[in-house]
Residue frames as a rotation matrix with the C-alpha (Angstrom) as fourth column:
UNK 1
0.234 0.879 -0.416 -9.54
-0.087 -0.407 -0.909 -0.73
-0.968 0.248 -0.019 1.02
UNK 2
-0.617 -0.447 0.648 -9.82
0.539 0.359 0.762 -1.61
-0.573 0.819 0.020 -2.65
UNK 3
-0.151 0.664 0.732 -12.52
0.891 -0.229 0.391 0.85
0.427 0.712 -0.557 -3.69
UNK 4
-0.976 -0.080 -0.202 -13.69
0.150 -0.920 -0.363 4.43
-0.157 -0.385 0.910 -3.37
UNK 5
-0.163 0.983 0.080 -17.34
0.985 0.167 -0.048 5.31
-0.061 0.071 -0.996 -2.71
UNK 6
-0.997 0.013 -0.076 -18.78
-0.020 -0.995 0.098 8.60
-0.075 0.099 0.992 -3.99
UNK 7
-0.251 0.968 0.016 -22.44
-0.956 -0.245 -0.164 8.75
-0.155 -0.057 0.986 -3.01
UNK 8
0.627 0.588 0.512 -24.16
-0.493 0.808 -0.324 5.68
-0.603 -0.050 0.796 -4.47
UNK 9
0.814 -0.358 -0.457 -21.27
-0.354 0.317 -0.880 4.97
0.460 0.878 0.132 -6.83
UNK 10
0.633 -0.657 0.410 -18.41
-0.172 0.397 0.902 2.60
-0.755 -0.641 0.138 -5.99
UNK 11
0.737 -0.489 -0.467 -15.22
-0.563 -0.060 -0.825 2.64
0.375 0.870 -0.319 -8.02
UNK 12
0.782 -0.602 -0.160 -12.46
0.623 0.747 0.231 0.03
-0.020 -0.281 0.960 -7.82
UNK 13
0.427 -0.673 -0.604 -9.12
0.145 -0.608 0.780 1.60
-0.892 -0.421 -0.162 -6.95
UNK 14
-0.502 -0.640 0.581 -7.79
0.654 0.159 0.740 0.87
-0.566 0.751 0.339 -10.44
UNK 15
0.040 0.618 0.785 -10.72
0.941 -0.286 0.178 2.62
0.335 0.732 -0.593 -12.13
UNK 16
0.865 0.327 -0.380 -10.75
0.465 -0.806 0.366 5.55
-0.187 -0.493 -0.850 -9.72
UNK 17
0.086 -0.924 -0.374 -7.02
0.246 -0.343 0.906 6.12
-0.965 -0.170 0.198 -10.11
UNK 18
-0.550 -0.267 0.791 -7.30
0.798 0.110 0.592 5.89
-0.245 0.957 0.153 -13.89
UNK 19
0.389 0.799 0.459 -10.19
0.867 -0.485 0.111 8.33
0.312 0.354 -0.882 -14.00
UNK 20
0.773 -0.185 -0.607 -8.31
0.242 -0.798 0.552 10.85
-0.586 -0.573 -0.572 -11.85
UNK 21
-0.321 -0.942 0.100 -5.27
0.386 -0.034 0.922 10.45
-0.865 0.335 0.374 -14.08
UNK 22
-0.290 0.314 0.904 -7.44
0.951 -0.011 0.309 10.99
0.107 0.949 -0.295 -17.15
UNK 23
0.769 0.630 -0.111 -8.97
0.639 -0.757 0.137 14.10
0.003 -0.176 -0.984 -15.60
UNK 24
0.365 -0.721 -0.589 -5.52
0.132 -0.586 0.800 15.55
-0.922 -0.370 -0.119 -14.91
UNK 25
-0.544 -0.602 0.584 -4.45
0.620 0.180 0.764 14.79
-0.565 0.778 0.276 -18.48
UNK 26
0.143 0.698 0.702 -7.46
0.972 -0.232 0.032 16.64
0.185 0.678 -0.712 -19.91
UNK 27
0.567 0.050 -0.822 -6.40
0.432 -0.868 0.245 19.85
-0.701 -0.494 -0.514 -18.20
UNK 28
-0.119 -0.747 -0.654 -3.66
-0.331 -0.591 0.736 20.36
-0.936 0.304 -0.177 -20.77
UNK 29
-0.740 -0.307 -0.599 -4.14
-0.659 0.151 0.737 18.04
-0.135 0.940 -0.314 -23.70
UNK 30
-0.034 0.787 -0.617 -6.39
-0.801 0.347 0.488 15.52
0.598 0.511 0.618 -25.43
UNK 31
-0.210 0.027 0.977 -7.81
-0.808 0.557 -0.190 12.55
-0.550 -0.830 -0.095 -23.47
UNK 32
0.540 0.602 -0.588 -8.78
-0.835 0.471 -0.285 10.37
0.106 0.645 0.757 -26.39
UNK 33
0.063 -0.573 -0.817 -5.84
-0.336 0.759 -0.558 7.98
0.940 0.310 -0.145 -26.33
UNK 34
-0.792 -0.443 0.420 -5.56
-0.506 0.093 -0.858 8.03
0.341 -0.892 -0.297 -22.55
UNK 35
-0.268 0.787 0.556 -9.14
-0.815 0.122 -0.566 6.94
-0.513 -0.605 0.609 -22.01
UNK 36
0.684 0.673 -0.282 -9.84
-0.705 0.509 -0.494 4.63
-0.189 0.537 0.822 -24.94
UNK 37
0.238 -0.641 -0.730 -6.58
-0.688 0.419 -0.592 2.99
0.685 0.643 -0.341 -25.97
UNK 38
-0.707 -0.478 0.522 -5.90
-0.707 0.498 -0.502 1.22
-0.020 -0.724 -0.689 -22.65
UNK 39
0.049 0.815 0.577 -9.31
-0.535 0.509 -0.674 -0.42
-0.844 -0.276 0.461 -22.94
UNK 40
0.676 0.116 -0.728 -8.67
-0.728 0.261 -0.634 -1.28
0.116 0.958 0.261 -26.59
UNK 41
-0.358 -0.898 -0.255 -5.53
-0.774 0.438 -0.458 -3.09
0.523 0.034 -0.852 -25.45
UNK 42
-0.619 0.203 0.758 -7.48
-0.555 0.570 -0.606 -5.04
-0.555 -0.796 -0.241 -22.83
UNK 43
0.496 0.868 0.005 -10.18
-0.568 0.329 -0.755 -5.97
-0.657 0.371 0.656 -25.36
UNK 44
0.398 -0.410 -0.821 -7.56
-0.820 0.242 -0.518 -7.07
0.411 0.880 -0.240 -27.89
UNK 45
-0.674 -0.730 0.112 -5.92
-0.688 0.566 -0.454 -9.34
0.268 -0.383 -0.884 -25.32
UNK 46
-0.799 0.455 0.395 -9.23
0.020 0.675 -0.737 -10.87
-0.602 -0.581 -0.549 -24.21
UNK 47
-0.696 0.506 -0.509 -11.28
-0.716 -0.451 0.532 -10.61
0.040 0.735 0.676 -27.41
UNK 48
-0.736 0.424 -0.528 -12.92
0.157 0.866 0.475 -14.02
0.658 0.267 -0.704 -26.99
UNK 49
-0.627 0.502 -0.596 -14.74
0.739 0.140 -0.659 -12.96
-0.248 -0.853 -0.459 -23.81
UNK 50
-0.545 0.420 -0.726 -16.22
-0.222 -0.907 -0.358 -9.94
-0.809 -0.034 0.587 -25.62
UNK 51
-0.989 0.113 -0.097 -17.52
-0.074 0.195 0.978 -11.74
0.129 0.974 -0.184 -28.70
UNK 52
-0.465 0.870 -0.166 -20.90
0.866 0.485 0.118 -12.60
0.183 -0.090 -0.979 -27.17
UNK 53
0.669 0.640 -0.378 -21.51
0.709 -0.703 0.063 -9.05
-0.225 -0.310 -0.924 -25.87
UNK 54
-0.084 -0.816 0.572 -19.33
0.908 -0.299 -0.294 -6.67
0.411 0.495 0.766 -27.91
UNK 55
0.463 0.305 0.832 -20.83
0.067 -0.948 0.311 -3.55
0.884 -0.088 -0.459 -26.28
UNK 56
0.919 -0.166 -0.357 -19.09
0.378 0.122 0.918 -4.55
-0.109 -0.978 0.175 -23.03
UNK 57
0.044 -0.961 0.275 -15.86
0.970 -0.025 -0.242 -3.39
0.239 0.277 0.931 -24.67
UNK 58
-0.167 -0.061 0.984 -16.98
0.182 -0.983 -0.030 0.19
0.969 0.174 0.175 -23.99
UNK 59
0.850 0.505 -0.152 -17.63
0.207 -0.054 0.977 -0.37
0.485 -0.862 -0.151 -20.25
UNK 60
-0.025 -0.961 0.277 -14.55
-0.001 -0.277 -0.961 1.56
1.000 -0.024 0.006 -19.11
UNK 61
0.183 0.158 0.970 -15.93
-0.889 -0.394 0.232 1.75
0.419 -0.905 0.069 -15.54
UNK 62
0.977 0.194 0.084 -15.30
-0.211 0.889 0.407 -2.01
0.005 -0.415 0.910 -15.11
UNK 63
0.341 -0.927 0.158 -11.54
-0.478 -0.026 0.878 -1.60
-0.810 -0.375 -0.452 -15.43
UNK 64
0.614 -0.206 0.762 -9.31
0.596 0.754 -0.276 -3.76
-0.517 0.623 0.586 -17.58
UNK 65
0.872 -0.354 -0.339 -6.82
-0.460 -0.829 -0.318 -0.98
-0.168 0.433 -0.885 -18.37
UNK 66
0.628 -0.745 0.224 -3.65
0.774 0.628 -0.084 -1.99
-0.078 0.226 0.971 -20.17
UNK 67
0.564 -0.383 -0.731 -0.99
0.090 -0.852 0.516 0.61
-0.821 -0.357 -0.446 -19.30
UNK 68
-0.528 -0.814 0.243 1.27
0.333 0.065 0.941 -0.27
-0.781 0.578 0.237 -22.26
UNK 69
-0.227 0.539 0.811 -1.60
0.968 0.033 0.249 0.14
0.107 0.841 -0.530 -24.71
UNK 70
0.773 0.528 -0.353 -2.48
0.590 -0.803 0.091 3.44
-0.236 -0.278 -0.931 -23.06
UNK 71
0.125 -0.827 -0.547 1.09
0.076 -0.542 0.837 4.70
-0.989 -0.147 -0.005 -23.37
UNK 72
-0.668 -0.340 0.661 1.21
0.630 0.213 0.747 3.74
-0.395 0.916 0.072 -27.03
UNK 73
0.231 0.862 0.450 -2.09
0.961 -0.273 0.031 5.52
0.150 0.426 -0.892 -27.62
UNK 74
0.705 -0.029 -0.709 -0.82
0.310 -0.887 0.344 8.68
-0.638 -0.462 -0.616 -25.90
UNK 75
-0.317 -0.934 -0.164 2.34
0.144 -0.219 0.965 8.69
-0.938 0.282 0.204 -28.01
UNK 76
-0.522 0.173 0.836 0.46
0.846 0.233 0.480 8.15
-0.112 0.957 -0.268 -31.27
UNK 77
0.539 0.824 0.177 -2.10
0.832 -0.553 0.041 10.87
0.131 0.125 -0.983 -30.63
UNK 78
0.534 -0.426 -0.730 0.52
0.217 -0.765 0.606 13.26
-0.817 -0.482 -0.316 -29.27
UNK 79
-0.553 -0.799 0.238 2.68
0.404 -0.006 0.915 12.79
-0.729 0.602 0.326 -32.37
UNK 80
-0.269 0.545 0.794 -0.33
0.950 0.012 0.313 13.55
0.161 0.838 -0.521 -34.57
UNK 81
0.682 0.724 0.104 -1.58
0.684 -0.681 0.261 16.66
0.260 -0.107 -0.960 -32.76
UNK 82
0.600 -0.493 -0.630 1.54
0.312 -0.581 0.752 18.22
-0.737 -0.648 -0.194 -31.24
UNK 83
0.744 -0.252 0.619 3.27
0.599 -0.158 -0.785 20.56
0.295 0.955 0.033 -33.67
UNK 84
0.416 -0.610 0.675 5.61
-0.358 -0.792 -0.495 22.58
0.836 -0.036 -0.547 -31.45
UNK 85
-0.500 -0.706 -0.501 8.16
0.271 0.422 -0.865 22.07
0.822 -0.569 -0.020 -28.70
UNK 86
-0.781 0.244 0.575 6.09
-0.592 -0.582 -0.557 24.16
0.199 -0.776 0.599 -26.28
UNK 87
0.299 0.951 -0.078 3.02
-0.906 0.309 0.288 22.02
0.298 -0.016 0.954 -26.86
UNK 88
0.254 -0.281 -0.925 5.12
-0.035 0.953 -0.300 18.89
0.967 0.109 0.232 -26.55
UNK 89
-0.812 -0.584 0.000 6.51
0.023 -0.032 -0.999 19.96
0.584 -0.811 0.039 -23.16
UNK 90
-0.433 0.739 0.516 3.02
-0.901 -0.380 -0.211 20.81
0.040 -0.556 0.830 -21.94
UNK 91
0.508 0.638 -0.579 1.75
-0.641 0.729 0.241 17.41
0.576 0.249 0.779 -23.05
UNK 92
-0.170 -0.662 -0.730 4.69
0.177 0.708 -0.683 15.66
0.969 -0.245 -0.003 -21.38
UNK 93
-0.890 -0.134 0.436 3.99
-0.358 -0.388 -0.849 17.56
0.283 -0.912 0.297 -18.14
UNK 94
0.015 0.982 0.188 0.31
-0.993 -0.007 0.116 16.62
0.115 -0.188 0.975 -18.30
UNK 95
0.466 0.121 -0.876 1.12
-0.274 0.961 -0.013 12.98
0.841 0.247 0.481 -18.93
UNK 96
-0.568 -0.761 -0.314 3.63
0.127 0.296 -0.947 12.94
0.813 -0.578 -0.072 -16.08
UNK 97
-0.692 0.392 0.606 1.10
-0.717 -0.465 -0.518 14.49
0.079 -0.793 0.604 -13.70
UNK 98
0.371 0.908 -0.194 -1.59
-0.881 0.411 0.235 12.00
0.294 0.084 0.952 -14.68
UNK 99
0.165 -0.397 -0.903 0.85
-0.017 0.914 -0.405 9.11
0.986 0.082 0.144 -14.25
UNK 100
-0.852 -0.498 0.161 1.84
-0.124 -0.106 -0.987 10.27
0.509 -0.860 0.028 -10.75
UNK 101
-0.339 0.813 0.473 -1.81
-0.939 -0.267 -0.215 10.63
-0.049 -0.517 0.854 -9.75
UNK 102
0.460 0.515 -0.723 -2.69
-0.621 0.769 0.153 7.22
0.635 0.379 0.673 -11.18
UNK 103
-0.174 -0.629 -0.758 0.12
0.194 0.733 -0.652 5.41
0.966 -0.260 -0.006 -9.36
UNK 104
-0.888 -0.240 0.393 -0.36
-0.280 -0.396 -0.875 7.34
0.366 -0.886 0.285 -6.13
UNK 105
-0.104 0.938 0.331 -4.11
-0.994 -0.108 -0.005 6.83
0.031 -0.330 0.944 -5.86
UNK 106
0.427 0.218 -0.878 -3.78
-0.372 0.927 0.049 3.15
0.824 0.306 0.477 -6.78
UNK 107
-0.511 -0.705 -0.492 -1.28
0.214 0.449 -0.867 2.63
0.833 -0.548 -0.078 -3.96
UNK 108
-0.851 0.181 0.493 -3.41
-0.507 -0.531 -0.679 4.54
0.139 -0.828 0.544 -1.45
UNK 109
-0.001 0.988 0.155 -6.65
-0.990 0.021 -0.140 2.72
-0.142 -0.153 0.978 -2.22
UNK 110
-0.025 -0.039 -0.999 -5.47
-0.519 0.854 -0.020 -0.79
0.854 0.518 -0.041 -3.03
UNK 111
0.938 0.344 0.049 -6.01
-0.245 0.554 0.795 -3.68
0.247 -0.758 0.604 -0.68
UNK 112
0.219 -0.887 0.407 -3.06
-0.930 -0.064 0.362 -4.77
-0.295 -0.457 -0.839 1.44
UNK 113
0.512 -0.116 -0.851 -1.43
-0.464 0.796 -0.388 -7.61
0.723 0.594 0.354 -0.44
UNK 114
-0.549 -0.739 -0.390 -0.14
-0.106 0.524 -0.845 -10.39
0.829 -0.422 -0.366 1.76
UNK 115
-0.314 0.518 0.795 -3.01
-0.944 -0.261 -0.203 -10.03
0.102 -0.815 0.571 4.21
UNK 116
-0.992 -0.087 0.094 -3.86
-0.102 0.980 -0.172 -13.43
-0.077 -0.181 -0.981 5.78
UNK 117
-0.425 0.886 -0.183 -7.22
0.109 0.251 0.962 -15.10
0.899 0.389 -0.204 5.30
UNK 118
-0.172 0.421 0.890 -9.79
-0.865 -0.497 0.068 -14.32
0.472 -0.758 0.450 7.99
UNK 119
-0.983 -0.103 -0.151 -10.32
-0.007 0.845 -0.534 -16.78
0.183 -0.525 -0.832 10.82
UNK 120
-0.365 0.930 0.028 -14.03
-0.866 -0.329 -0.376 -16.90
-0.340 -0.162 0.926 10.09
UNK 121
-0.910 0.176 0.375 -16.21
0.235 0.965 0.115 -20.01
-0.342 0.193 -0.920 9.87
UNK 122
-0.515 0.740 -0.433 -19.16
-0.833 -0.550 0.051 -19.75
-0.200 0.388 0.900 7.49
UNK 123
0.008 0.629 0.778 -22.13
-0.161 0.768 -0.619 -22.05
-0.987 -0.121 0.107 6.94
UNK 124
-0.920 -0.318 -0.231 -22.12
-0.298 0.183 0.937 -23.98
-0.256 0.930 -0.263 3.68
UNK 125
-0.161 0.924 -0.347 -25.25
-0.985 -0.132 0.107 -24.50
0.053 0.359 0.932 1.61
UNK 126
0.818 0.422 -0.392 -24.74
-0.455 0.891 0.009 -28.23
0.353 0.170 0.920 1.10
UNK 127
0.199 -0.787 -0.585 -22.08
0.399 0.610 -0.685 -29.34
0.895 -0.097 0.435 3.49
UNK 128
0.353 -0.125 -0.927 -20.36
0.934 -0.016 0.358 -28.70
-0.059 -0.992 0.111 6.80
UNK 129
0.960 -0.063 -0.272 -19.24
-0.029 -0.991 0.127 -25.21
-0.277 -0.114 -0.954 7.85
UNK 130
0.430 -0.849 0.306 -15.94
0.802 0.205 -0.561 -24.05
0.413 0.487 0.769 6.36
UNK 131
0.541 -0.414 -0.732 -13.29
0.336 -0.692 0.639 -21.93
-0.771 -0.592 -0.235 8.03
UNK 132
0.992 -0.107 -0.066 -11.98
-0.107 -0.446 -0.888 -19.61
0.066 0.888 -0.454 5.34
UNK 133
0.329 -0.936 0.126 -8.48
-0.937 -0.307 0.169 -19.73
-0.119 -0.174 -0.978 6.80
UNK 134
0.145 -0.233 0.962 -8.49
-0.283 0.921 0.266 -23.53
-0.948 -0.311 0.068 6.52
UNK 135
0.969 0.231 0.088 -8.33
0.020 0.284 -0.959 -23.46
-0.247 0.931 0.270 2.71
UNK 136
0.329 -0.925 -0.190 -4.58
-0.920 -0.359 0.159 -22.90
-0.215 0.122 -0.969 2.97
UNK 137
-0.063 -0.401 0.914 -2.60
-0.029 0.916 0.400 -25.63
-0.998 -0.001 -0.069 1.21
UNK 138
-0.204 0.048 0.978 -3.85
0.965 0.178 0.193 -24.79
-0.164 0.983 -0.082 -2.26
UNK 139
-1.000 -0.009 0.029 -4.32
0.016 -0.964 0.264 -21.49
0.026 0.265 0.964 -4.06
UNK 140
-0.345 0.932 -0.109 -7.86
0.810 0.237 -0.537 -20.22
-0.474 -0.274 -0.837 -3.56
UNK 141
-0.846 0.259 0.466 -10.32
0.112 -0.768 0.631 -18.02
0.521 0.586 0.620 -5.40
UNK 142
-0.546 0.680 -0.488 -13.00
0.680 0.019 -0.733 -16.38
-0.489 -0.733 -0.473 -3.25
UNK 143
-0.716 0.395 0.576 -15.93
0.311 -0.558 0.770 -14.79
0.625 0.730 0.276 -5.06
UNK 144
-0.731 0.514 -0.450 -18.14
0.306 -0.342 -0.888 -12.40
-0.610 -0.787 0.092 -3.06
UNK 145
-0.889 0.442 0.120 -21.54
0.052 -0.164 0.985 -12.17
0.455 0.882 0.123 -4.72
UNK 146
-0.581 0.813 0.040 -25.30
-0.124 -0.040 -0.991 -11.70
-0.804 -0.581 0.124 -4.35
UNK 147
-0.431 0.464 0.774 -28.20
0.814 0.571 0.110 -12.81
-0.391 0.677 -0.623 -6.51
UNK 148
0.646 0.709 -0.284 -29.51
0.543 -0.688 -0.481 -9.23
-0.536 0.157 -0.829 -6.86
UNK 149
0.103 -0.743 -0.661 -26.20
-0.285 -0.659 0.696 -8.05
-0.953 0.117 -0.280 -8.37
UNK 150
0.906 0.346 -0.244 -26.32
-0.310 0.151 -0.939 -8.04
-0.288 0.926 0.244 -12.23
UNK 151
0.207 -0.880 -0.427 -22.54
-0.891 0.011 -0.455 -8.32
0.405 0.474 -0.782 -12.76
UNK 152
-0.458 -0.318 0.830 -22.47
-0.718 0.683 -0.135 -11.20
-0.523 -0.658 -0.541 -10.26
UNK 153
0.406 0.738 0.539 -25.17
-0.192 0.646 -0.739 -13.00
-0.893 0.197 0.404 -12.22
UNK 154
0.827 -0.108 -0.552 -23.40
-0.560 -0.073 -0.825 -12.46
0.049 0.991 -0.121 -15.53
UNK 155
-0.068 -0.979 -0.194 -20.07
-0.902 0.144 -0.407 -13.84
0.426 0.147 -0.893 -14.37
UNK 156
0.070 0.120 0.990 -21.39
-0.824 0.566 -0.010 -16.72
-0.562 -0.815 0.139 -12.25
UNK 157
0.946 0.305 0.113 -21.81
-0.201 0.821 -0.534 -19.30
-0.256 0.483 0.838 -15.07
UNK 158
0.553 -0.808 -0.205 -18.22
-0.275 0.055 -0.960 -18.81
0.787 0.587 -0.191 -16.22
UNK 159
-0.206 -0.619 0.758 -16.87
-0.937 -0.099 -0.336 -18.95
0.283 -0.779 -0.560 -12.67
UNK 160
0.441 0.465 0.768 -18.87
-0.671 0.739 -0.062 -22.10
-0.596 -0.488 0.638 -11.99
UNK 161
0.974 -0.096 -0.204 -17.46
-0.101 0.623 -0.775 -23.70
0.201 0.776 0.598 -15.15
UNK 162
0.145 -0.986 0.079 -13.88
-0.514 -0.143 -0.846 -22.82
0.845 0.082 -0.528 -14.23
UNK 163
-0.100 -0.149 0.984 -14.36
-0.988 0.128 -0.081 -24.05
-0.114 -0.981 -0.160 -10.65
UNK 164
0.758 0.479 0.442 -15.66
-0.438 0.877 -0.200 -27.40
-0.483 -0.042 0.874 -11.90
UNK 165
0.897 -0.410 -0.165 -12.66
0.037 0.442 -0.896 -27.86
0.440 0.798 0.412 -14.18
UNK 166
-0.015 -0.949 0.315 -9.91
-0.449 -0.275 -0.850 -27.02
0.893 -0.154 -0.422 -11.67
UNK 167
0.833 0.243 -0.496 -8.97
0.285 0.580 0.763 -29.34
0.474 -0.777 0.415 -8.82
UNK 168
-0.136 -0.961 -0.241 -5.71
0.877 -0.004 -0.480 -27.53
0.460 -0.277 0.843 -8.12
UNK 169
-0.857 -0.028 0.514 -7.49
-0.119 -0.961 -0.250 -24.40
0.501 -0.276 0.820 -6.91
UNK 170
-0.550 0.700 -0.456 -10.10
0.807 0.306 -0.504 -24.08
-0.213 -0.645 -0.733 -4.14
UNK 171
-0.673 0.431 0.601 -13.12
0.061 -0.778 0.626 -21.98
0.737 0.458 0.497 -5.12
UNK 172
-0.606 0.543 -0.580 -15.34
0.713 0.049 -0.699 -20.44
-0.351 -0.838 -0.417 -2.47
UNK 173
-0.494 0.556 0.669 -18.55
0.319 -0.599 0.734 -18.67
0.809 0.576 0.119 -3.53
UNK 174
-0.710 0.129 -0.693 -19.44
0.684 -0.111 -0.721 -16.53
-0.170 -0.985 -0.010 -0.52
UNK 175
-0.025 0.808 0.588 -22.88
0.697 -0.408 0.590 -14.96
0.717 0.425 -0.553 -0.74
UNK 176
-0.929 -0.369 0.011 -23.29
0.278 -0.720 -0.635 -11.58
0.243 -0.587 0.772 0.88
UNK 177
-0.871 0.484 0.082 -26.30
-0.419 -0.647 -0.637 -10.93
-0.256 -0.589 0.766 3.09
UNK 178
-0.152 0.863 -0.483 -28.88
-0.855 0.130 0.502 -13.28
0.496 0.489 0.718 1.55
UNK 179
0.098 0.303 0.948 -30.71
-0.806 0.582 -0.103 -16.21
-0.583 -0.754 0.301 3.08
UNK 180
-0.716 -0.432 0.548 -30.37
-0.152 0.863 0.482 -19.86
-0.681 0.262 -0.684 2.10
UNK 181
0.118 0.843 0.525 -33.79
0.562 0.379 -0.735 -19.98
-0.818 0.382 -0.429 0.41
UNK 182
0.741 0.124 -0.660 -33.00
-0.340 -0.778 -0.529 -17.01
-0.579 0.616 -0.534 -1.81
UNK 183
-0.240 -0.934 -0.263 -29.66
-0.834 0.060 0.548 -18.49
-0.496 0.351 -0.794 -2.79
UNK 184
-0.619 0.038 0.785 -31.07
0.150 0.986 0.071 -21.92
-0.771 0.161 -0.616 -3.47
UNK 185
0.477 0.872 0.108 -33.87
0.365 -0.085 -0.927 -20.46
-0.799 0.482 -0.359 -5.58
UNK 186
0.537 -0.351 -0.767 -31.42
-0.697 -0.697 -0.169 -18.45
-0.475 0.626 -0.619 -7.67
UNK 187
-0.553 -0.825 0.112 -29.08
-0.643 0.509 0.572 -21.38
-0.529 0.244 -0.813 -8.28
UNK 188
-0.350 0.511 0.785 -32.00
0.425 0.833 -0.353 -23.63
-0.835 0.210 -0.509 -9.27
UNK 189
0.666 0.671 -0.325 -33.46
0.073 -0.492 -0.868 -21.01
-0.742 0.554 -0.376 -11.60
UNK 190
0.448 -0.600 -0.662 -30.13
-0.867 -0.472 -0.159 -20.52
-0.218 0.645 -0.732 -13.36
UNK 191
0.986 -0.023 -0.164 -29.38
-0.019 0.969 -0.248 -24.26
0.165 0.247 0.955 -13.32
UNK 192
0.198 -0.957 0.212 -26.06
-0.677 -0.290 -0.676 -23.64
0.709 -0.010 -0.705 -11.58
UNK 193
0.910 -0.030 -0.413 -24.36
0.268 0.803 0.532 -26.53
0.316 -0.595 0.739 -9.80
UNK 194
0.193 -0.831 0.521 -21.69
-0.395 -0.552 -0.734 -25.04
0.898 -0.064 -0.435 -7.57
UNK 195
0.334 -0.196 -0.922 -19.74
0.767 0.624 0.145 -26.58
0.547 -0.756 0.359 -4.71
UNK 196
-0.411 -0.556 -0.723 -18.74
0.906 -0.337 -0.256 -24.64
-0.101 -0.760 0.642 -1.61
UNK 197
-0.129 0.485 0.865 -21.42
0.215 -0.838 0.502 -21.96
0.968 0.251 0.004 -1.63
UNK 198
-0.572 -0.210 -0.793 -21.08
0.804 0.049 -0.593 -20.20
0.164 -0.976 0.140 1.73
UNK 199
0.500 0.800 0.331 -23.32
0.615 -0.597 0.515 -17.76
0.610 -0.055 -0.791 3.58
UNK 200
-0.678 -0.681 -0.276 -21.93
0.711 -0.513 -0.480 -14.53
0.186 -0.522 0.832 4.96
UNK 201
0.284 0.952 0.118 -25.05
0.881 -0.307 0.359 -12.79
0.378 0.002 -0.926 6.33
UNK 202
0.765 -0.011 -0.644 -23.12
0.410 -0.762 0.500 -10.16
-0.496 -0.647 -0.579 8.28
UNK 203
0.878 -0.398 0.264 -20.60
0.117 -0.356 -0.927 -9.56
0.463 0.845 -0.266 5.46
UNK 204
0.791 -0.611 -0.031 -17.54
0.016 -0.031 0.999 -10.41
-0.612 -0.791 -0.014 7.54
UNK 205
0.232 -0.755 0.614 -15.29
0.880 0.432 0.199 -11.17
-0.415 0.494 0.764 4.58
UNK 206
0.337 -0.143 0.931 -15.50
0.626 -0.704 -0.335 -7.77
0.703 0.695 -0.148 2.84
UNK 207
0.955 -0.017 0.296 -14.99
-0.223 -0.699 0.679 -6.08
0.196 -0.715 -0.671 6.21
UNK 208
0.643 -0.756 0.124 -11.85
0.385 0.459 0.800 -8.14
-0.662 -0.466 0.586 6.78
UNK 209
-0.132 -0.726 0.675 -10.38
0.968 0.054 0.247 -7.08
-0.216 0.686 0.695 3.43
UNK 210
-0.345 0.029 -0.938 -11.81
0.182 -0.978 -0.098 -3.55
-0.921 -0.205 0.332 3.48
UNK 211
-0.932 0.014 0.363 -13.61
0.363 0.027 0.931 -4.05
0.004 1.000 -0.030 0.19
UNK 212
-0.348 0.857 -0.380 -16.74
-0.254 -0.477 -0.842 -2.33
-0.903 -0.196 0.383 -1.09
UNK 213
0.039 0.462 -0.886 -19.19
-0.978 -0.162 -0.128 -3.22
-0.203 0.872 0.446 -3.83
UNK 214
-0.038 0.012 0.999 -19.93
0.000 1.000 -0.012 -6.47
-0.999 -0.001 -0.038 -5.65
UNK 215
0.950 -0.142 -0.277 -18.75
0.226 0.927 0.299 -8.67
0.215 -0.347 0.913 -7.18
UNK 216
0.390 -0.893 0.223 -15.35
-0.917 -0.355 0.181 -8.98
-0.083 -0.275 -0.958 -5.57
UNK 217
0.902 -0.196 -0.384 -12.93
0.086 0.955 -0.285 -11.77
0.422 0.224 0.878 -6.47
UNK 218
0.552 -0.718 0.424 -10.05
-0.782 -0.269 0.562 -12.51
-0.290 -0.642 -0.710 -4.11
UNK 219
0.659 -0.443 -0.608 -7.03
-0.135 0.725 -0.675 -14.54
0.739 0.527 0.418 -5.14
UNK 220
0.717 -0.357 0.599 -5.22
-0.646 -0.015 0.764 -16.24
-0.263 -0.934 -0.242 -2.28
UNK 221
-0.160 -0.855 -0.493 -1.86
-0.827 0.388 -0.406 -17.94
0.539 0.343 -0.769 -2.33
UNK 222
0.102 0.153 -0.983 -1.41
0.097 0.982 0.163 -21.48
0.990 -0.112 0.085 -1.03
UNK 223
-0.749 -0.415 -0.517 -0.40
0.540 0.069 -0.839 -20.06
0.384 -0.907 0.173 2.36
UNK 224
0.063 0.917 -0.394 -3.71
0.997 -0.075 -0.017 -18.18
-0.045 -0.392 -0.919 2.62
UNK 225
-0.375 -0.250 -0.893 -2.33
0.351 -0.930 0.114 -14.69
-0.858 -0.270 0.436 2.05
UNK 226
0.679 0.720 -0.143 -3.94
0.207 -0.374 -0.904 -12.29
-0.704 0.584 -0.403 -0.40
UNK 227
-0.327 -0.780 0.533 -2.23
0.776 0.100 0.623 -12.25
-0.540 0.618 0.572 -3.81
UNK 228
-0.990 0.075 0.123 -4.62
0.012 -0.807 0.591 -9.89
0.143 0.586 0.798 -5.60
UNK 229
-0.357 0.919 -0.168 -8.17
0.462 0.018 -0.887 -8.57
-0.812 -0.394 -0.431 -5.60
UNK 230
-0.947 0.108 0.304 -10.48
0.244 -0.376 0.894 -7.69
0.211 0.920 0.329 -8.48
UNK 231
-0.445 0.849 -0.286 -13.68
0.048 -0.296 -0.954 -5.66
-0.894 -0.438 0.091 -8.29
UNK 232
0.118 0.594 -0.796 -16.31
-0.860 -0.340 -0.381 -6.10
-0.497 0.729 0.471 -10.98
UNK 233
0.929 0.311 0.200 -16.62
-0.164 0.831 -0.532 -8.63
-0.331 0.461 0.823 -13.75
């Protein structure tokens, strides 16, 4: 499982763990650096991708936390506000508690790394069926998406561009639950030319990996085992 569902809301394990850690930190001391500075670090490292839509930098629910930047932020704000040893010890205890919660929840809710690719054969939009487990031999990127999903639609042009420029990595774009006509209409409307678009009407792939929500991007090693998983854009 790589996500936590609370009612209609789905949080990636990284975001959920971070939010719980932040909540614990607020019990004793300020949350400003803990909540904002990790995202500032992520934005600083990937500033080019935020230039077109700068407001996305504030979308903390999409993840992108940089632990080092967060730690620096905590130290800076703590040094500014903490004026006594007692307050310093309380802040250190709060930070330690939030760190334990963050790491613990992340480990409990993260997908099992090293999991083999599913032995599932899916129909391809413009080509023969593909067995997902047969992509072994090269590293693979599997994107789980749907045309009704706004984050999926936003990231699709960039993913399509990267897929077209890389012949050392296999890209599979596995649609979740939609029919061929709907998919074809969406691709034509957006003028997207993508190879290896697969149909997963019964959503077998997310069940195999225990994932929830869309989009999900899976990174597989050359032997077909799961290297990492990312939820969201």
